[in-house]
N, C-alpha and C positions, 0 to 999 in steps of 0.2 A: 711099285715101290719095293726095293730090295729089303728083305727081312734081316734083322740083326742076328749075328752069330751068338752063341751062348756066351763066349768070351766078351763080346760087346755088351751084351745085356748085363753081365756081371759087373763090367767096368762102369756102366751107367748106374747101376744100383748102388755101387760104392760111392760114386760121385754125389748122387742124390742124398744118400745117408750123410755124407759129410756136410752138404749144404744145410740139411735139416738140423744137424747138430750145431753148426755155425749160427743159424738163425736163433736157436734156443739160447745159446750162450750170449750172443750180441744183444738180444732182447733183455737178458737178465743183467748183464754187466755194462753194456755199451761198448763202443768200438775201442776206446783207449784202454779200458781196464781188462779187455779180453786178450788172451794169448792163444797162439796156435796149439800150444800144448794142451790147454783146457779144451779147445774144440776137438782135438784128437782123442782126448780122454772120454768126452761126451759121445763121440762117434764110435768108441771102442776100436780105434785104429792107432797105429803108431804115428808119431809126427812124420816119419819118412813117407809113409803112405799118403798122409794128407798133403805133403809138399809135392808128392808125385802128380797129384791132380790140380793143386792150387799152389803156385810158386810163392805167393805172399799172403798176408792178412787182408791186404786190399783186394786181391782176387776173390777171396772168400766173402768179404762184405759186398762186393760188386755182384757176386753170384746170388747172394741172398736177395739183394734189391731187384735184380733182374727177374728172379723167380716170382717175387712179390708183385712186380709190375705186370708180369704175364698173368698172374692170378687176377689182378685188378681188370685187366683186359677181358679176362673170361667172364667176370661179372657183368661188364658193360655190354659185351657182345651176346649175352644170354637173353637180352630183352627181346621179347616177341615183337616182330615188326608188322605182321599181317594185320591189315584193317585199321592201322593207326595213322593219324596225321603226324606231321613233323613235330609240332609242339608237344604232343602227348609222348611221342617217342623220346624226345629230348628229356622231358620230365621224368619219365621212367628210368632213363639211364642215370639221371642225377640221383634218384632214390637207390639205384644199384650201387652207385658210388658211395652213398651213406651206408648201405648194408655192409659193403666191404670194410669201410672204415670202422663201423661198430664191431665187426667180428674180428678184424685183424688190425687193431689200433697200433700195436707196437710195430708191426710190419709196415704199416702206413708211415710211421715215423722214419723207418730206415729207408723207404722209397724216397721220401721227400727231403732226406738229409744226405743223399748220395753225392751231392754237388761237390763236397770236399774231395771226393776221389777224383772228380774231373780237374780240380785245381792241383791236386797233389800228384796225380798220375794220369795226365791227359791222354797218353797213348793207350793205357788200359781202357779208358772210357771210350775212345774212338774204336777200339777193336771189339768192343762188346756190341750186343744187339740192342742196346738201350734206345738208340735213335729210331730203330725199326719199330720197337714196341710203342714208343711214344707217337710215331707217325700213324700207326694203326688206331690208336686211341683217338687222336685228332681226327682221323678220317671218319670214325663212327659219329663223332659230333657234327662234323661237317656234312655228312650224308643226311642226318636228321634235319639240319638247318635248311639244306637245300630242298629236302622234301617239303618242309614247312612253307618255304617261299613259293614252291610250285602248287601246293594244295591250298594256299591262302590262309593257313593257320599262323604263319609267321609274317610280320610286316614285309611288304614288298620292296621297301626302300633300303633294307639293310644290305651291307656289303658282306657277302658270304664268308670270305677268308678272314677279314678283319674281325667279323663277329665271332667266328669259330675260335680264333685265338683269344679274343677278349673274354669270351665266356669261359674258356678253359682256365684263364688266369684268375678270373673271379671265383670259379668253383674250387680250384685247388687252394687258392688263398684262403677261402672261407674255411675249408676243413683243416688246413694247417693251423689257423688261428684257433679253431675249435679244438684241435688236439692239444694245443699249448695252454689255453685259458678257458675252454668250454665248461669244464666241471664247476669251476669257481664261479664263472659268469652266470650260468643258469641257477646255481645255488643262491647266489647273491640277489638276483632279481626274481627268485622263486618261479622259475620257468621249467617247463617240461621239455627235456632234451629233444625227443623225437618231434614234438610239435614245433619247437623252435627251428629245427632243421627244415621241416616241411614248409614252414612260413618263409624261410630264407630262400629255398628253392622256388616257391611261388613268386616271390619278388623278382627273382632272376627271369622266371618264365614270363612275368607280366611286362617286363621290359622288351620282350621280343613278340608277344602275342598281337595278332591282328584283331583289333576290337571292332 
């Protein structure tokens, strides 16, 4: 691998600093209320410098979401796989998903509300690495399900591909709903948040577990 030059390292550092500033301002104010000028001020750069790296506010928002999704992938891929059967591996990844959600709730919101960029600026979405990151996340889940079918911890009659996408749909849907209504829901029904999440994950696992 070719090492980066000092100029390239400086350029990357400035880009990362701008994304970090953008993330902070987007989290505090939301997309609509945020201006590039405010992001430049937070990053301690001129607007001209910010525009040099990110042509539009959409590019900034997309970059924040991309870095967040990469961070989510890092959580999921950090699960130790040695000596685990498929269902245990899948459950551990679900808990890592929860840990990411718990620690980066505002970033979670940005990741799962990036679809408006796809509608507003489809070319930007296509040119990003979003699909690649999503594919890597799906692949982690599919590998766990495949392992479970092979080792007998997951039902033998499930269709691996369909089950993978259905599982991802349920998992992300649960956490999106939790992000929007979870606090009021657990308070109203006097539930403990972590226990509630673990129970929901257990139900998802139980639908796949070979008994």
